[in-house]
C-alpha positions as a Markdown table, in Angstrom:
| # | Residue | x | y | z |
|---|---|---|---|---|
| 1 | Met | 32.0 | 51.1 | -204.8 |
| 2 | Ser | 34.7 | 53.7 | -205.4 |
| 3 | Arg | 37.8 | 52.6 | -207.3 |
| 4 | Arg | 41.1 | 52.9 | -205.5 |
| 5 | Lys | 43.3 | 55.7 | -207.0 |
| 6 | Pro | 46.4 | 54.3 | -208.8 |
| 7 | Val | 49.8 | 54.8 | -207.3 |
| 8 | Leu | 51.8 | 57.3 | -209.4 |
| 9 | Lys | 55.5 | 57.6 | -209.7 |
| 10 | Leu | 56.3 | 61.3 | -209.5 |
| 11 | Val | 59.5 | 63.1 | -210.3 |
| 12 | Lys | 61.0 | 66.5 | -209.6 |
| 13 | Ile | 63.6 | 67.6 | -212.2 |
| 14 | Leu | 66.4 | 69.8 | -211.0 |
| 15 | Pro | 68.1 | 72.3 | -213.2 |
| 16 | Thr | 70.1 | 71.1 | -216.2 |
| 17 | Cys | 73.9 | 70.8 | -215.7 |
| 18 | Pro | 75.4 | 73.2 | -218.2 |
| 19 | Arg | 78.5 | 71.1 | -218.7 |
| 20 | Ser | 77.0 | 67.6 | -219.0 |
| 21 | Gly | 73.5 | 68.5 | -220.2 |
| 22 | Thr | 72.1 | 66.0 | -217.6 |
| 23 | His | 69.3 | 66.4 | -215.1 |
| 24 | Gly | 68.9 | 65.6 | -211.4 |
| 25 | Val | 65.7 | 63.8 | -210.5 |
| 26 | Leu | 63.9 | 63.1 | -207.2 |
| 27 | Glu | 61.5 | 60.2 | -207.2 |
| 28 | Ile | 58.5 | 59.4 | -204.9 |
| 29 | Thr | 55.3 | 57.5 | -205.1 |
| 30 | Ser | 51.9 | 59.0 | -204.4 |
| 31 | Asn | 48.2 | 58.4 | -205.2 |
| 32 | Arg | 47.8 | 62.0 | -206.3 |
| 33 | Leu | 49.7 | 64.7 | -208.1 |
| 34 | Val | 51.8 | 67.0 | -205.9 |
| 35 | Ser | 52.6 | 70.6 | -206.5 |
| 36 | Gly | 56.1 | 70.9 | -208.0 |
| 37 | Trp | 56.2 | 67.2 | -209.0 |
| 38 | Leu | 55.6 | 65.7 | -212.4 |
| 39 | Ser | 54.3 | 62.3 | -213.5 |
| 40 | Glu | 57.2 | 60.1 | -214.6 |
| 41 | Ala | 58.2 | 60.4 | -218.2 |
| 42 | Ala | 61.3 | 59.8 | -220.3 |
| 43 | Ile | 64.1 | 61.2 | -218.1 |
| 44 | Pro | 67.6 | 62.0 | -219.4 |
| 45 | Gln | 70.8 | 60.8 | -217.8 |
| 46 | Leu | 71.0 | 61.9 | -214.1 |
| 47 | Cys | 73.5 | 64.1 | -212.4 |
| 48 | Phe | 71.8 | 63.9 | -209.0 |
| 49 | Ser | 70.3 | 60.8 | -207.3 |
| 50 | Phe | 68.5 | 60.8 | -204.0 |
| 51 | Arg | 67.3 | 57.2 | -204.3 |
| 52 | Met | 70.2 | 55.3 | -206.0 |
| 53 | Ser | 70.1 | 51.7 | -204.9 |
| 54 | Val | 73.0 | 50.2 | -202.9 |
| 55 | Gln | 73.8 | 47.8 | -205.7 |
| 56 | Thr | 74.1 | 50.7 | -208.2 |
| 57 | Ile | 76.4 | 52.5 | -205.7 |
| 58 | Arg | 78.5 | 49.4 | -205.5 |
| 59 | Asn | 78.9 | 49.5 | -209.3 |
| 60 | Val | 79.5 | 53.2 | -209.4 |
| 61 | Phe | 82.5 | 53.0 | -207.0 |
| 62 | Ser | 83.8 | 49.6 | -208.2 |
| 63 | Val | 87.3 | 49.7 | -209.7 |
| 64 | Glu | 86.2 | 47.2 | -212.3 |
| 65 | Thr | 83.6 | 49.4 | -213.9 |
| 66 | Gly | 86.0 | 52.2 | -214.5 |
| 67 | Tyr | 83.2 | 54.7 | -213.9 |
| 68 | Arg | 84.1 | 58.1 | -212.4 |
| 69 | Leu | 81.7 | 60.7 | -211.1 |
| 70 | Ser | 82.1 | 64.2 | -212.5 |
| 71 | Asp | 82.0 | 67.3 | -210.3 |
| 72 | Asp | 78.3 | 67.9 | -211.0 |
| 73 | Gln | 77.3 | 64.4 | -209.9 |
| 74 | Ile | 76.4 | 63.5 | -206.3 |
| 75 | Val | 74.7 | 60.4 | -204.9 |
| 76 | Asn | 72.9 | 59.4 | -201.8 |
| 77 | His | 75.3 | 56.8 | -200.3 |
| 78 | Phe | 78.9 | 56.7 | -199.3 |
| 79 | Pro | 81.0 | 54.0 | -201.0 |
| 80 | Asn | 81.1 | 51.7 | -198.0 |
| 81 | His | 77.9 | 52.7 | -196.3 |
| 82 | Tyr | 77.4 | 49.0 | -195.3 |
| 83 | Glu | 80.0 | 49.4 | -192.6 |
| 84 | Leu | 77.2 | 51.1 | -190.5 |
| 85 | Thr | 74.1 | 49.7 | -192.1 |
| 86 | Arg | 74.8 | 46.0 | -192.4 |
| 87 | Lys | 73.8 | 44.4 | -189.1 |
| 88 | Asp | 77.0 | 42.4 | -188.5 |
| 89 | Leu | 79.4 | 45.1 | -189.6 |
| 90 | Met | 77.5 | 47.7 | -187.4 |
| 91 | Val | 78.0 | 45.5 | -184.3 |
| 92 | Lys | 81.6 | 44.7 | -185.3 |
| 93 | Asn | 82.5 | 48.4 | -185.6 |
| 94 | Ile | 80.8 | 49.3 | -182.3 |
| 95 | Lys | 82.8 | 46.6 | -180.5 |
| 96 | Arg | 86.0 | 47.9 | -182.2 |
| 97 | Tyr | 85.2 | 51.4 | -181.0 |
| 98 | Arg | 84.6 | 50.3 | -177.5 |
| 99 | Lys | 88.0 | 48.5 | -177.4 |
| 100 | Glu | 89.8 | 51.5 | -178.8 |
| 101 | Leu | 88.3 | 53.8 | -176.1 |
| 102 | Glu | 89.2 | 51.3 | -173.4 |
| 103 | Lys | 92.8 | 51.1 | -174.7 |
| 104 | Glu | 93.0 | 54.9 | -174.7 |
| 105 | Gly | 91.6 | 55.1 | -171.1 |
| 106 | Ser | 88.8 | 57.3 | -172.3 |
| 107 | Pro | 86.1 | 58.2 | -169.7 |
| 108 | Leu | 83.5 | 57.2 | -172.3 |
| 109 | Ala | 84.6 | 53.6 | -171.8 |
| 110 | Glu | 83.9 | 53.7 | -168.1 |
| 111 | Lys | 82.1 | 50.6 | -166.7 |
| 112 | Asp | 79.9 | 50.0 | -163.6 |
| 113 | Glu | 80.6 | 47.4 | -160.9 |
| 114 | Ser | 78.9 | 44.7 | -162.9 |
| 115 | Gly | 81.2 | 45.4 | -165.9 |
| 116 | Lys | 78.6 | 47.1 | -168.1 |
| 117 | Tyr | 79.5 | 50.3 | -170.0 |
| 118 | Leu | 78.0 | 53.5 | -168.6 |
| 119 | Tyr | 77.9 | 55.4 | -171.9 |
| 120 | Leu | 78.5 | 52.8 | -174.6 |
| 121 | Asp | 75.8 | 50.3 | -173.7 |
| 122 | Phe | 73.4 | 51.4 | -176.4 |
| 123 | Val | 73.1 | 48.1 | -178.4 |
| 124 | Pro | 71.8 | 44.8 | -177.1 |
| 125 | Ile | 74.4 | 42.0 | -176.6 |
| 126 | Thr | 75.0 | 40.7 | -180.1 |
| 127 | Tyr | 77.0 | 37.9 | -181.7 |
| 128 | Met | 77.6 | 36.9 | -185.3 |
| 129 | Leu | 76.7 | 33.4 | -186.4 |
| 130 | Pro | 78.1 | 31.0 | -187.2 |
| 131 | Ala | 81.5 | 32.7 | -186.4 |
| 132 | Asp | 80.7 | 33.6 | -182.7 |
| 133 | Tyr | 78.6 | 30.5 | -182.0 |
| 134 | Asn | 80.7 | 29.3 | -179.1 |
| 135 | Leu | 80.8 | 32.7 | -177.5 |
| 136 | Phe | 77.1 | 32.9 | -177.8 |
| 137 | Val | 76.5 | 29.6 | -176.1 |
| 138 | Glu | 78.7 | 30.8 | -173.2 |
| 139 | Glu | 76.5 | 33.9 | -172.8 |
| 140 | Phe | 73.3 | 32.0 | -173.3 |
| 141 | Arg | 74.1 | 29.6 | -170.4 |
| 142 | Lys | 74.5 | 32.5 | -168.0 |
| 143 | Ser | 70.8 | 33.2 | -168.4 |
| 144 | Pro | 69.1 | 30.2 | -170.1 |
| 145 | Ser | 65.6 | 31.7 | -169.6 |
| 146 | Ser | 66.4 | 34.7 | -171.9 |
| 147 | Thr | 64.9 | 35.2 | -175.3 |
| 148 | Trp | 67.1 | 36.0 | -178.3 |
| 149 | Ile | 66.3 | 37.4 | -181.8 |
| 150 | Met | 67.9 | 36.1 | -185.0 |
| 151 | Lys | 68.3 | 38.4 | -188.0 |
| 152 | Pro | 69.9 | 37.7 | -191.4 |
| 153 | Cys | 72.7 | 40.2 | -192.0 |
| 154 | Gly | 71.8 | 41.1 | -195.6 |
| 155 | Lys | 68.0 | 41.4 | -195.5 |
| 156 | Ala | 65.5 | 44.1 | -194.6 |
| 157 | Gln | 61.8 | 44.7 | -193.9 |
| 158 | Gly | 61.7 | 42.0 | -191.2 |
| 159 | Lys | 62.5 | 39.1 | -193.6 |
| 160 | Gly | 64.0 | 36.0 | -192.1 |
| 161 | Ile | 63.7 | 37.2 | -188.5 |
| 162 | Phe | 62.7 | 34.8 | -185.7 |
| 163 | Leu | 63.0 | 34.5 | -181.9 |
| 164 | Ile | 64.5 | 31.6 | -180.0 |
| 165 | Asn | 64.8 | 30.6 | -176.3 |
| 166 | Lys | 66.5 | 27.2 | -176.7 |
| 167 | Leu | 69.9 | 26.2 | -178.1 |
| 168 | Ser | 68.3 | 23.4 | -180.0 |
| 169 | Gln | 66.5 | 25.9 | -182.2 |
| 170 | Ile | 69.7 | 27.0 | -183.8 |
| 171 | Lys | 71.5 | 23.6 | -184.2 |
| 172 | Lys | 72.5 | 24.2 | -187.8 |
| 173 | Trp | 74.6 | 27.2 | -186.7 |
| 174 | Ser | 76.3 | 24.9 | -184.2 |
| 175 | Arg | 77.3 | 22.6 | -187.1 |
| 176 | Asp | 78.5 | 25.5 | -189.2 |
| 177 | Ser | 80.7 | 26.8 | -186.4 |
| 178 | Lys | 82.7 | 23.6 | -186.4 |
| 179 | Thr | 83.3 | 23.6 | -190.1 |
| 180 | Ser | 86.9 | 24.3 | -190.9 |
| 181 | Ser | 86.5 | 25.1 | -194.6 |
| 182 | Phe | 86.4 | 28.9 | -195.1 |
| 183 | Met | 84.7 | 28.5 | -198.4 |
| 184 | Thr | 81.9 | 26.4 | -196.8 |
| 185 | Gln | 81.3 | 29.0 | -194.1 |
| 186 | Ser | 81.5 | 32.0 | -196.4 |
| 187 | Thr | 78.8 | 30.7 | -198.6 |
| 188 | Lys | 76.4 | 30.2 | -195.7 |
| 189 | Glu | 73.9 | 33.0 | -194.9 |
| 190 | Ala | 75.3 | 35.1 | -192.0 |
| 191 | Tyr | 73.0 | 36.0 | -189.1 |
| 192 | Val | 73.3 | 38.1 | -186.0 |
| 193 | Ile | 71.7 | 37.0 | -182.8 |
| 194 | Ser | 70.9 | 39.6 | -180.1 |
| 195 | Leu | 69.5 | 39.5 | -176.6 |
| 196 | Tyr | 65.8 | 40.4 | -177.1 |
| 197 | Ile | 64.6 | 43.5 | -175.3 |
| 198 | Asn | 61.7 | 41.7 | -173.5 |
| 199 | Asn | 60.8 | 44.7 | -171.4 |
| 200 | Pro | 59.9 | 47.3 | -174.0 |
| 201 | Leu | 58.0 | 50.5 | -173.1 |
| 202 | Leu | 54.4 | 50.0 | -174.2 |
| 203 | Ile | 51.7 | 52.4 | -175.4 |
| 204 | Gly | 48.2 | 51.0 | -175.2 |
| 205 | Gly | 49.8 | 47.6 | -174.4 |
| 206 | Arg | 51.6 | 47.6 | -177.7 |
| 207 | Lys | 55.3 | 47.5 | -178.6 |
| 208 | Phe | 56.6 | 50.3 | -180.7 |
| 209 | Asp | 59.9 | 51.7 | -182.0 |
| 210 | Leu | 61.1 | 55.1 | -183.1 |
| 211 | Arg | 62.3 | 56.0 | -186.6 |
| 212 | Leu | 64.8 | 58.8 | -186.5 |
| 213 | Tyr | 66.5 | 60.4 | -189.6 |
| 214 | Val | 70.1 | 61.4 | -189.6 |
| 215 | Leu | 71.9 | 63.1 | -192.5 |
| 216 | Val | 75.7 | 63.0 | -192.9 |
| 217 | Ser | 76.9 | 65.4 | -195.6 |
| 218 | Thr | 80.6 | 64.6 | -195.1 |
| 219 | Tyr | 82.7 | 62.4 | -192.7 |
| 220 | Arg | 85.9 | 64.4 | -193.1 |
| 221 | Pro | 85.2 | 66.8 | -191.5 |
| 222 | Leu | 82.2 | 65.2 | -189.9 |
| 223 | Arg | 79.0 | 67.1 | -190.5 |
| 224 | Cys | 76.0 | 65.3 | -189.0 |
| 225 | Tyr | 72.4 | 66.5 | -188.8 |
| 226 | Met | 69.5 | 65.0 | -186.9 |
| 227 | Tyr | 65.9 | 65.6 | -188.0 |
| 228 | Lys | 63.7 | 67.0 | -185.3 |
| 229 | Leu | 60.7 | 65.0 | -186.6 |
| 230 | Gly | 60.3 | 61.2 | -186.8 |
| 231 | Phe | 57.6 | 58.7 | -186.2 |
| 232 | Cys | 56.6 | 55.7 | -184.1 |
| 233 | Arg | 55.8 | 52.3 | -185.6 |
| 234 | Phe | 53.4 | 50.2 | -183.6 |
| 235 | Cys | 52.7 | 46.4 | -183.5 |
| 236 | Thr | 49.2 | 45.5 | -184.3 |
| 237 | Val | 48.8 | 43.0 | -181.5 |
| 238 | Lys | 49.3 | 43.7 | -177.8 |
| 239 | Tyr | 52.7 | 42.7 | -176.4 |
| 240 | Thr | 53.3 | 39.6 | -174.3 |
| 241 | Pro | 56.6 | 38.0 | -173.3 |
| 242 | Ser | 54.9 | 34.6 | -173.3 |
| 243 | Thr | 56.9 | 31.9 | -175.0 |
| 244 | Ser | 53.7 | 30.7 | -176.7 |
| 245 | Glu | 53.8 | 33.9 | -178.8 |
| 246 | Leu | 57.5 | 33.8 | -179.8 |
| 247 | Asp | 56.4 | 33.0 | -183.4 |
| 248 | Asn | 53.8 | 35.8 | -183.6 |
| 249 | Met | 55.7 | 38.6 | -185.5 |
| 250 | Phe | 52.6 | 40.9 | -185.1 |
| 251 | Val | 53.5 | 41.0 | -181.4 |
| 252 | His | 57.3 | 41.5 | -181.7 |
| 253 | Leu | 58.2 | 43.2 | -185.0 |
| 254 | Thr | 57.2 | 46.8 | -185.8 |
| 255 | Asn | 58.4 | 46.6 | -189.5 |
| 256 | Val | 55.8 | 48.2 | -191.8 |
| 257 | Ala | 56.3 | 45.3 | -194.2 |
| 258 | Ile | 55.2 | 42.9 | -191.4 |
| 259 | Gln | 52.5 | 44.9 | -189.8 |
| 260 | Lys | 50.8 | 45.9 | -193.1 |
| 261 | His | 48.9 | 42.6 | -193.0 |
| 262 | Gly | 47.3 | 43.8 | -189.7 |
| 263 | Val | 45.6 | 47.0 | -188.7 |
| 264 | Ser | 48.9 | 48.9 | -188.7 |
| 265 | Ala | 49.5 | 52.3 | -187.2 |
| 266 | Ser | 52.3 | 54.9 | -187.2 |
| 267 | Phe | 52.3 | 58.3 | -185.7 |
| 268 | Pro | 54.4 | 61.4 | -186.3 |
| 269 | Leu | 56.8 | 62.2 | -183.5 |
| 270 | Ser | 58.5 | 65.5 | -182.4 |
| 271 | Leu | 61.9 | 65.0 | -181.0 |
| 272 | Arg | 62.4 | 68.6 | -179.8 |
| 273 | Lys | 62.3 | 67.6 | -176.1 |
| 274 | Trp | 64.8 | 64.8 | -176.7 |
| 275 | Thr | 67.2 | 66.7 | -179.1 |
| 276 | Asp | 70.1 | 67.0 | -176.6 |
| 277 | Phe | 69.9 | 63.4 | -175.4 |
| 278 | Met | 69.3 | 61.7 | -178.7 |
| 279 | Gly | 71.9 | 64.1 | -180.4 |
| 280 | Phe | 74.6 | 62.7 | -178.1 |
| 281 | Phe | 73.4 | 59.2 | -178.8 |
| 282 | Val | 73.5 | 59.7 | -182.6 |
| 283 | Phe | 76.7 | 61.7 | -182.7 |
| 284 | Leu | 78.5 | 59.1 | -180.6 |
| 285 | Phe | 77.6 | 56.5 | -183.3 |
| 286 | Ala | 78.2 | 58.6 | -186.4 |
| 287 | Gly | 81.3 | 60.2 | -185.1 |
| 288 | Gly | 82.9 | 57.5 | -182.9 |
| 289 | Val | 81.8 | 54.4 | -184.8 |
| 290 | Gly | 81.4 | 55.7 | -188.3 |
| 291 | Trp | 84.2 | 58.3 | -188.7 |
| 292 | Pro | 87.2 | 56.0 | -188.6 |
| 293 | Val | 85.9 | 53.4 | -191.0 |
| 294 | Met | 83.9 | 55.4 | -193.6 |
| 295 | Asn | 85.4 | 56.2 | -197.0 |
| 296 | Asn | 84.5 | 59.8 | -197.4 |
| 297 | Asp | 83.8 | 61.0 | -200.9 |
| 298 | Lys | 83.0 | 64.5 | -202.0 |
| 299 | His | 80.3 | 63.2 | -204.3 |
| 300 | Cys | 78.3 | 61.6 | -201.5 |
| 301 | Phe | 75.8 | 62.4 | -198.7 |
| 302 | Glu | 73.6 | 59.9 | -196.8 |
| 303 | Cys | 70.2 | 60.1 | -195.1 |
| 304 | Tyr | 70.1 | 57.2 | -192.6 |
| 305 | Gly | 67.0 | 55.8 | -190.8 |
| 306 | Tyr | 67.8 | 54.9 | -187.2 |
| 307 | Asp | 65.5 | 52.4 | -185.4 |
| 308 | Ile | 65.4 | 52.9 | -181.7 |
| 309 | Ile | 63.5 | 50.9 | -179.0 |
| 310 | Ile | 62.9 | 52.4 | -175.6 |
| 311 | Asp | 62.6 | 49.9 | -172.7 |
| 312 | Asp | 60.4 | 50.3 | -169.6 |
| 313 | Lys | 63.2 | 52.0 | -167.8 |
| 314 | Leu | 63.3 | 54.7 | -170.5 |
| 315 | Lys | 66.7 | 53.5 | -171.8 |
| 316 | Pro | 67.1 | 53.8 | -175.6 |
| 317 | Trp | 68.5 | 50.9 | -177.6 |
| 318 | Leu | 69.9 | 51.2 | -181.1 |
| 319 | Ile | 68.4 | 48.2 | -183.1 |
| 320 | Glu | 69.7 | 49.0 | -186.6 |
| 321 | Val | 70.6 | 51.7 | -189.0 |
| 322 | Asn | 69.0 | 51.7 | -192.5 |
| 323 | Ala | 70.9 | 52.9 | -195.6 |
| 324 | Ser | 67.7 | 53.4 | -197.6 |
| 325 | Pro | 64.8 | 54.4 | -195.2 |
| 326 | Ser | 61.5 | 54.2 | -196.9 |
| 327 | Leu | 60.2 | 57.4 | -198.4 |
| 328 | Thr | 56.8 | 56.0 | -199.3 |
| 329 | Ser | 53.8 | 57.2 | -197.2 |
| 330 | Ser | 50.7 | 55.5 | -195.9 |
| 331 | Thr | 48.9 | 58.5 | -194.2 |
| 332 | Ala | 48.5 | 62.2 | -194.8 |
| 333 | Asn | 50.8 | 63.0 | -191.8 |
| 334 | Asp | 53.4 | 60.5 | -193.0 |
| 335 | Arg | 53.3 | 62.1 | -196.5 |
| 336 | Ile | 53.9 | 65.6 | -195.1 |
| 337 | Leu | 56.8 | 64.3 | -193.0 |
| 338 | Lys | 58.5 | 62.6 | -196.0 |
| 339 | Tyr | 58.0 | 65.6 | -198.3 |
| 340 | Asn | 59.5 | 67.9 | -195.8 |
| 341 | Leu | 62.3 | 65.5 | -195.1 |
| 342 | Ile | 63.2 | 65.3 | -198.8 |
| 343 | Asn | 63.1 | 69.1 | -199.2 |
| 344 | Asp | 65.2 | 69.8 | -196.1 |
| 345 | Thr | 67.7 | 67.2 | -197.2 |
| 346 | Leu | 68.0 | 68.8 | -200.6 |
| 347 | Asn | 68.6 | 72.2 | -199.1 |
| 348 | Ile | 71.7 | 70.8 | -197.4 |
| 349 | Ala | 72.9 | 68.5 | -200.2 |
| 350 | Val | 72.0 | 70.8 | -203.1 |
| 351 | Pro | 71.9 | 74.3 | -201.8 |
| 352 | Asn | 69.4 | 76.8 | -203.3 |
| 353 | Gly | 68.2 | 74.1 | -205.8 |
| 354 | Glu | 71.2 | 74.8 | -207.9 |
| 355 | Ile | 73.4 | 72.4 | -210.0 |
| 356 | Pro | 75.1 | 69.9 | -207.7 |
| 357 | Asp | 78.7 | 70.7 | -207.2 |
| 358 | Cys | 80.9 | 68.3 | -205.2 |
| 359 | Lys | 83.4 | 71.1 | -204.6 |
| 360 | Trp | 80.9 | 72.9 | -202.4 |
| 361 | Asn | 82.1 | 73.1 | -198.8 |
| 362 | Lys | 78.8 | 71.6 | -197.5 |
| 363 | Ser | 78.2 | 74.3 | -194.9 |
| 364 | Pro | 74.7 | 75.6 | -195.6 |
| 365 | Pro | 73.5 | 78.6 | -193.6 |
| 366 | Lys | 71.4 | 77.8 | -190.5 |
| 367 | Glu | 68.2 | 79.3 | -192.0 |
| 368 | Val | 68.0 | 76.6 | -194.7 |
| 369 | Leu | 68.3 | 73.6 | -192.4 |
| 370 | Gly | 64.5 | 73.3 | -191.9 |
| 371 | Asn | 63.8 | 70.6 | -189.3 |
| 372 | Tyr | 67.4 | 69.5 | -189.3 |
| 373 | Glu | 69.7 | 70.4 | -186.4 |
| 374 | Ile | 73.5 | 70.1 | -186.8 |
| 375 | Leu | 75.1 | 68.0 | -184.1 |
C-alpha cells in the first residue's frame, strides 16, 4: 500500500522592500514541490499579503490598533469588504441600490407587468431574520408550497444551512422578532432566508453551481476584472425537489466542504462565450452595489469568488460573494487553474513582480492581464 504524500505549505518570496527590509510572501498548499515555490521556513515580516485573514484585516484597519500601512505594503481585502461578502449586508446593499435607481427613474429599475425587475432580478427573494420575520411570513403565505433556504450570515463552507417548507420550522425566529430588547436581538445569530431555486439546471441529473473570480484593484476609480476561467461544483447525489430529501445536503449544497464526504466532482469551465453577459452581471454588482459603500484604500485589492446558480430557463442567480475563495486544489486541473489565477492576480496587483507600491496607478498594460478581462 502506497503512503499518501504529505501536504506541504509552499511559499513564494517576493523581492525585499529596500526601505523596510521586509518580504512579500504568497502561500499555497500542495502535495508536491512546485517550480518557483519553496517549502515554508522562517519568514520575515511581510510587506505583501495575498491571503491575509479577514480578522487580521479588521485589526489592521482598526482605529484602536493604531497601525498604519506603509507605501510598500498592500493587502488582499478592502477595509469593509464585508459589505459585499456578508450575506445579509450583500442583500441589504442590493435592495438599497434598487431603491436608488427607482428614485432616479433609471431604465435599469424597469419592471414587468407582475412587478419584477427586468434587469435587477439577479438574487432570489431574501429576508434577514429575525429583523424581517413578519415581512417573510407575508411573502411565505403567497406561496405556501415553496421551499426556502436558511443561512447563517457569518459562516461559510455550508455550515448551519438548512431548508424549510413550513413556518413551524423557524418558530424561534418568530419569538425573536417580537423581542423589543435591542441587546437581546443583537446577540442572537443572524440568518438570511431566501427563496430556494427549486428548478436548477442539471447536468447528469445533478445540481451544480459556477465559481467565478472577480478582481477589483480599486473602487475609486472602479477597476474591475473578470477571470475567463472558473469551475463547476457538482452535488454527489442526483437532484430531487421531493420534500423527503430536504435534509439531504448532498442533494442541495455544492459546497466542497459538504460534498467532500461523497464522491465529489468539480470541472474547469471556460467563460469566453459568456464574457459579455456575465461581465454585465458582475459589473452591475461591483459598480452599482459595491462602489457607493466600499471604503477604497490605496493599499488594497480583492479577489472575490462569485457563486452563481443557473436555473432550467438559463437565468443566472447570484447566491453569494466570497471574500476569501479557496485556493487549495483537489485535482490536477484545479491546481493549474489556481496557480494561473494567483499569477495573473499578482501581475495586476504587483506589476512586474516588483516591490509593492500603493502609489502605483493600478493600470497594467493589457498584455499582462493573462486570463483576466477588464470590465
